[in-house]
C-alpha positions as CSV (number, residue, x, y, z in Angstrom):
1,M,140.1,85.6,116.5
2,A,139.7,82.3,114.6
3,D,137.6,82.3,111.4
4,Y,135.6,79.1,111.9
5,R,134.3,79.1,108.4
6,E,137.8,79.1,107.0
7,I,139.0,76.4,109.5
8,S,136.0,74.2,108.5
9,Q,136.8,74.6,104.9
10,E,140.4,73.6,105.5
11,Y,139.2,70.5,107.4
12,A,136.8,69.6,104.6
13,Q,139.6,70.1,101.9
14,G,141.9,67.8,103.9
15,A,139.3,65.1,104.2
16,I,138.4,65.2,100.5
17,K,142.1,65.1,99.5
18,A,142.7,62.2,101.9
19,S,139.8,60.2,100.6
20,V,140.8,60.7,97.0
21,L,144.4,59.9,97.7
22,L,143.6,56.8,99.7
23,N,141.4,55.3,97.1
24,S,143.3,56.3,94.0
25,G,146.6,55.3,95.6
26,A,145.2,51.9,96.4
27,I,144.2,51.5,92.7
28,V,147.7,52.3,91.6
29,I,149.2,50.0,94.2
30,C,146.9,47.1,93.3
31,L,147.4,47.5,89.5
32,S,151.1,47.7,89.9
33,Q,151.0,44.3,91.6
34,L,148.3,42.8,89.4
35,D,149.8,39.4,88.6
36,E,151.0,38.8,92.1
37,M,147.8,39.8,93.8
38,I,145.5,37.8,91.5
39,Q,147.5,34.7,92.4
40,H,146.9,35.3,96.1
41,V,143.5,36.9,96.4
42,G,141.8,35.6,93.2
43,R,140.2,37.5,90.3
44,W,136.8,38.2,91.9
45,S,138.2,39.6,95.1
46,F,140.7,41.7,93.1
47,A,138.1,43.1,90.7
48,C,135.7,43.8,93.6
49,A,138.4,45.7,95.5
50,I,139.4,47.7,92.4
51,L,135.7,48.7,91.8
52,L,135.3,49.7,95.4
53,Y,138.4,51.9,95.2
54,V,137.2,53.4,91.9
55,F,133.8,54.3,93.4
56,G,135.5,55.6,96.6
57,T,137.6,57.9,94.4
58,L,134.4,59.0,92.6
59,F,132.6,59.7,95.8
60,G,135.6,61.8,97.0
61,A,135.3,63.9,93.8
62,V,131.5,64.2,94.3
63,T,132.2,65.5,97.8
64,W,134.3,68.3,96.4
65,V,131.5,69.3,94.0
66,L,128.9,69.2,96.9
67,A,131.3,71.2,99.1
68,F,131.7,73.8,96.4
69,L,127.9,74.1,95.9
70,S,127.4,74.4,99.7
71,T,129.9,77.3,99.8
72,R,128.3,79.0,96.9
73,H,124.9,78.9,98.6
74,V,126.3,80.3,101.8
75,D,127.7,83.1,99.7
76,R,124.3,83.6,98.0
77,K,122.6,83.8,101.5
78,Q,125.1,86.4,102.7
79,L,124.6,88.5,99.6
80,G,120.8,88.4,100.2
81,Q,120.1,86.2,97.1
82,E,118.6,83.4,99.2
83,E,116.5,83.7,102.4
84,T,117.9,80.7,104.3
85,Y,120.9,78.5,104.5
86,E,118.7,75.5,103.8
87,R,120.1,74.7,100.4
88,A,123.7,75.1,101.6
89,D,123.0,72.7,104.5
90,Q,121.5,70.2,102.1
91,Y,124.7,70.2,100.0
92,M,126.8,70.1,103.2
93,F,125.0,67.0,104.5
94,G,125.3,65.4,101.0
95,G,129.0,66.1,101.1
96,F,129.3,64.6,104.5
97,F,127.5,61.5,103.4
98,S,129.6,61.3,100.3
99,I,132.9,61.5,102.2
100,V,131.8,58.8,104.7
101,V,130.8,56.5,101.8
102,S,134.1,57.1,100.1
103,L,136.1,56.2,103.2
104,L,133.8,53.2,103.9
105,M,134.5,52.0,100.3
106,F,138.2,52.2,101.0
107,L,137.8,50.2,104.2
108,T,135.5,47.6,102.5
109,A,138.0,47.1,99.7
110,A,140.8,46.6,102.1
111,L,138.8,44.1,104.0
112,V,137.8,42.2,100.9
113,L,141.5,41.8,100.0
114,A,142.5,40.9,103.6
115,F,139.8,38.2,104.0
116,S,140.6,36.9,100.6
117,L,144.2,36.5,101.6
118,I,143.2,34.7,104.8
119,S,140.9,32.3,103.0
120,N,143.5,31.3,100.4
């Protein structure tokens, strides 16, 4: 029989890793092509995209912390140290919000660069 808690944790770990990898990878790619990109997209667009990628990476890391806290509160409930799963759910919803923000920052940064290329 499938352990849905374990499966859910694996999906969450995959999403967090993907979010951090997408955003941090984009930072590395942009910085490795700094001179060329600034000529084509401009300084403001480049700086804006880098900041969005940085905050996307940050939100990915925050998601990991929130997921850890959610798991700990589930464990506390199962050990009888808490009466409900309310705190665990709050951390879980915070983590979901954080991962969505992280991915939206990646998308927004990519769109900033794309529209900047089109307009130049």
